[in-house]
N, C-alpha and C positions, 0 to 999 in steps of 0.2 A: 399695585395689588392691595393697597391698604384696605379696600372695602371687600375684598374677596372672602369667600367662606373659609373659616379656619378649620382645616382638616388635617389628618395625619399626613396626607400627601403634600400639603403645603409646608408643614413642618419639615418634612424630609427634603423638599425642594430647596428650602433655605439651609438646612443643617448639613446635608450630605456634602455639598461642595466645601463647606467650612471644615467639616471633619477631615476631608481629604487634604484641604489646604493646610490645616493645623498639623496634620501628621507629617508634613514635609519639614516642619520646624524642628521637632525633636529628632527626626531622622538626620537632619543636618547636624544636630548635636552629637548623635551617634557616630556620624562620619568623622566629625572633628575629633572626637575621643578615640575612635577606632584608628584613624590615620596616625595620630601621634602615639597611639598605643603600639603600633608596629615598630616603634623605635626601641621597644624592649626595656624601658625604664619607667618608673613611676613619676619622675620629676616633670617631664613634658605634659603628662596627663593632668597632674596637679596644677601646672602653670596655666594651661588653657582653661581649666575649671575655675581657678581663682580669678583669672583675668575676665572671663565671661561673666562671672557673678558680680565682680566690681562694676562692670559696665551695665549689666542688667539692673543693678542697684541704683545707679545714678540715672539711667535712662527711664526706668520704670517709675521714678518720681513723677515723670510726665506721662505715664501710662494712662492717667485720667483723660488725656486727650482722645484715646481710643474709646474708652467707656463713656465718658461724658458726651462726646460727639455722637455716639451711637444712640444713647437715650434721648438726647435733645432733638436730634434729627428725626428719629423714629416718631416722636410725638408730633413734630411739625408736619411730617409726612402724613400721619394719620389724620391730622386736622385739616389737611389740604393747603397748608401755608407754604407754598413753593418758594417765595423769596427767603423765608427764614431757614429753609433747608440749606440753601447756599450760604447764607450769612453765618450759620453755625460752623460750616466747614472752613470758611475763610478766616474766621476768628481763631479757630484751632490751628490752622497752618501758620498764621503770623506768630503765635506763641511758640509753636514747634521750632520754627527756624531760628527765632531769637534764642530759645533755650539751647539749641544745638551749638550755635556759635559761641554762647557763653561757656559751655563745657569745653570746647576747643581752647578758648582763651585761658581758662582756669585749670587746665589739665595738670600742671605741676603741683599745686597745692592739693588738688583732689587725689592724685595718686599717692602723694606723701601721706595724707591722712588715712587712705585705704590701707597702705602697708604698715602703718603704725598699729592698725587694728588687727591685721592678719598675721598670726604667728607661724608663717611658713618658713621653711628652710631657706638659706641663702641661694641655693641652686634654683629652687622653685620661684623665688621672688625675682631673680635676675631674668629668667625666661618670661615670667609674667609681665615684667616691665617692657620688654621688647614687644610683646603682644599688644599691650595697651597703647604704646606710643604710636602704633599704626592704626588700631581700631578706632581711637577717639575721633579721628577725622571724619568718621561716618556718622557722628552724632546728629547733625541736621537731617540727614536722610532717614535715619532710624526713627527719630521722634516724629518727623513729618509723615512717615508711613502709618504711625498710630492713628493720626487724624483721618487720613485717607481711608484706611481700613474700616474705621468706625462709621464713616459716611456710607461706604459701600454696603456694609451689613445692614444699616438702618433702612436703606431703600431697597433691600432684598436683591442686590446685585452680587450675590455670593459666588456665582460662576466667575465673575470678574476677579473676585478675591482669590479664587482657586488658580486662575490663570496667572495672576500676579505672583503668587507664592511659588508656583511651579517654575516660572521663569527665573525668579530671584534665587531660590534655593537650588534649582538644578544647575544654574551657573556657578553657585557657590561650591557645590559638591565637585563639579568638574574641575574648577580651579584648585580646590583642596588637593585632589589627587595629583594634578599636574605640578603644583607648587611644592608640595611636601614630598610625595613619592617620586615624582619625575625630576624636579629640579633640586631636591634636597634642601629646601629652605627651612624645614623644621617648623617650630612654633610660629615664626614670622610668616611662613607661607600660609598658615591657617588664617592669620590676621589679614593679610593682603587679599586673600580670596573673599573673605567676608566684606571687606571694605568696597571692593569693586561691585559685588552683588548688591550691596545696600543702595548705592547710587543708581544702579540699573533699575532696581525696584521703584525708587522714588520717581525716576523719569517716566516709567510706565504708569504709575499711579496718578501722576499729574495729568498725563495724557488722557486717562480714562475720565477724569473729573473736569476736563477743560471747559465744557459748556457751562457747567454750574459755577465754576470759579470765575469765568469771564463775566457772567451775569451779576455775580456778587460784587465783583470789582466795579462794574459799571454803576450798580446801585450805591456802593459806598461813595463813589465820586459825586453822586447827586445828593449826598447827605442823608440817605435813607436809613433803614432800620439797623444797619450794621453797628452803629454807635449809639443806638437808643439806650438810655440809662437803665430802664427796667430790664431790657434784654441782656445787657452787660452784667447787671447785678445777678440775674439768675444764672447766667453762664459762669460767673465767678463762684457763686455759692455751690453749684452742683460740682464743678470741677475741683474746687477747694476741698470739699468733703472727700471726694474720691482720691485726691492726692494724699491726704492724711492717711486714709485707709491703705493706700498702696505703699506709702513709706513704711508704715507699721508692718505690713505683710512682707515686704522685701527685706526689712530689717530682721525679721524672724528667719527667713531663708538664708540671709547672709551670715547671721550668727550661727546657724546650724553648720554651715560649711566651715566657717572660721574655727569653731570649737572642735570640729572634727580634725582640722589641720593641726590643732594642738596635741593630738594623739599620735602624730607621726605621718610621714609622707605616704605610707602604704594605706593607712586608714583614710587619709584625705582622698587618695586616688580611688579607693573602693567606694567611698560615699559619692564621689563624682560619677562613677559608672552607674551606681544605683539611682542617682538622681535623674539619669536619662529616662528610666522607667517612669518615675513620678511625672516628669515633664511630658512624656508621651501620653500618659493618662490624662493629665490636665488639658492638653491640647485636643485630644480626641473628644473628651466629654464637653469641652468648651464649645464644640460645634453646636450642641443642643442648647447650651447656655446663651450663645450668641443668637440663636433662633428665638429664644425667649426675650432677649433684649429687643429685637425688632418687633416681634408680635405683641408683646406686652406694651411696648412703647406706643405702637400704633393704636392699640386698644384704648390706652389712656388718652391719647390725642383725640380719638373719636368719641370719648365719653361713654365707653362700653365696659362696665365692670364684669359682665358675664363673659366677655371675650378675654378679659384679663385672667379669669379663673380657668377658662378652657385652654388658653395658651400655656399657662403655668402647669396644668396637669399633663397636657400632651407632651410638652418638651421634657418634663421631669421623668415621665415614664420611660422615654427613650434614653435619657441620661442614666438612670439607675440600671436599666438593662445593660447598657454598655459597660457600666462599672463591674457588674458581675462577670461578664465575658472577659474583660481585661484581667481581672483578678485571677481567674482560673488559668488564663493563658500564661501569665507571668509565673505562676507556680509550676506550670508544666514545662515551660521553655526558658525560664530565667537563666539556668545554668549555661546552656549552649550560647545564649545571647551574650552573657558575660564573657565567655571565651572568645567571641568574635570581637569584642570591644577592646580587649587587652591581651597581650601575650606574656605579661609579667606574672609568674606563678604566684607570688605573694599577694598581688592584688586580686587575682582570681579567687584564691582561697578566702581572703578577707571579705570579698563581696558576697560570696556564697553564704558566709556566716550570718549575714544580715538580710538575706533574700526573703525570709518569711514576712518581714515588714512590707515588702513590695507587694505581696499577695493581698494584704488587707488595705493597702493604701487607696485603691480605687473606691472601695466601699465606704471608707471613712471620709473621703474627699468629695464624693459626688454631690451630697446634699449642699455643701458650701458652694460648690461651683454653680449648681443650678439656681440656687437662691440669689447668688450674685447677679446672674443674668436677669432674673425677674425684678430685682430691686433696681438695677441699672435702667431697665426699660421704664419702670415707674418713676425714675429719678428720686427714689427714696435714699438719697445719698447720706443724709444725716443719720438715718437708721443704720446704714452700712458702717459708717464711721464709729458709731457707738458700739455696735456689735463687735467690730474688730478690736477696739480698745479692751473690751471685756475678755475677748479670746486671747489677746496677747498677754493679759494678766495671768491667765491660766498657763500659757506657754512658759512665761518667765518663771513662775512658781515651780513648774515641773523641771525646768532647766537647773534650778537651784537644788532640787531634791534628788533627781534621778541619776544624772551622769556620775556624780561621786560614788554612787553605789553600783550602777549598771554599766558604766563606761559608755561606749558608743551606742549600745542598746538603749540607754537612757535618752540619748539625743533623738533617736528614731521614735521612741515612745512619745516624747514631748512634741515632735513634729506631727505625729498622727493625732494627738490630742488637740492640737491647734485647729486642725480642719474640722474635727468633730464639734469643738466648741463653737466655731463659726456657724455651723449648721444649726445648732441648738439655739443660739442667740438670735439668729435671723428668723427661724420658723415661727417664733413667738410673735414676730412683728409682721408676718405676712398679710394679715387682714388690711393693713394700711395700703397695700398695693391695689387691692380692689377699691378701697375707699378713694384712692387718688383719681380713679376714672369716673367716680360718681358725679353727675351734673351738679354744678354749684347751686 
């Protein structure tokens, strides 16, 4: 479809399955939180929250494999370079499996360092260690799925992404309910459910990509473009920039949760509950950002600056509209949703205290998320890295100034400012996205 007309219907054809697919991810987080929330204490909620954030922090170092694969494959697809479409995926999968095995081997020092940084109570830390000891074995599957998802998005096979996520997360939810509420396994049950679902998802993803992977392996055996120096250098540059950007962003999210933990288990649990709303927003709006990745990338590959602009405008309009709807929904229904996620009275009251931040979060984050998609499609990864460094500087400054005066409100204000700063720094560089598609 790389040469098809760029219309609103095409944007929706790509974005809607991704929106539905992404919504299953935070719903899974809601179920995880809600299931352990039925235990009636803040410690299990905090343990699952800290454990999930630690894993997200180390896994998302390699999140560049999803974004870099999407941008590079989309451009190859737009240029009609079929062999390179498969070569980019195979390169990403090799790195993904190697990284996953490294995390399994190095789990002891990784977790030691993580808990040195996390000021959680002994009860929360003990439960979180049980959770992590199980979940870490899914590292190769989780990171491998980043690459597979990026490839599927780039070639507009977003219905396959939806089917993959429904299978994986549906299995996870079912096992959550069985292991935790049925078998009484507690926090460990949540971890086992996720581990089984991760490998199931990897198996389906590899099956979906089997023809492309087989052709890329055959080409690699003949010494074709897989190992071409120029291709490898570009692959390394693009993914290296995104990795730095992702590490900085994840560091900000991790510091937010850890600093909240320093204010007590109840505040930690409340922040974890509210972060489910932020995650829901990001994943919902990322559906349109992923559409931007595919469409902008194909336009750059085809050498069409006009299509870059049209793709950027069309996807961003839908993204900003979705942000308004979500913000209004959270303000109207946030309280009842909080009550569904936890039965602990203290956590319910604390979460309601900070709910107004959730109402404005979609509006402040939408610009950053949409520009991420545009820049990834154009492989303006150096610009993304520079913009993130500047935004993190703003975030760190506000962390030093606001929490001592405003407490947990200061943490939320700094987080909102981070997303706003990302949008401002990137919008100034947008003309380079159109320039990337200009004929040489």
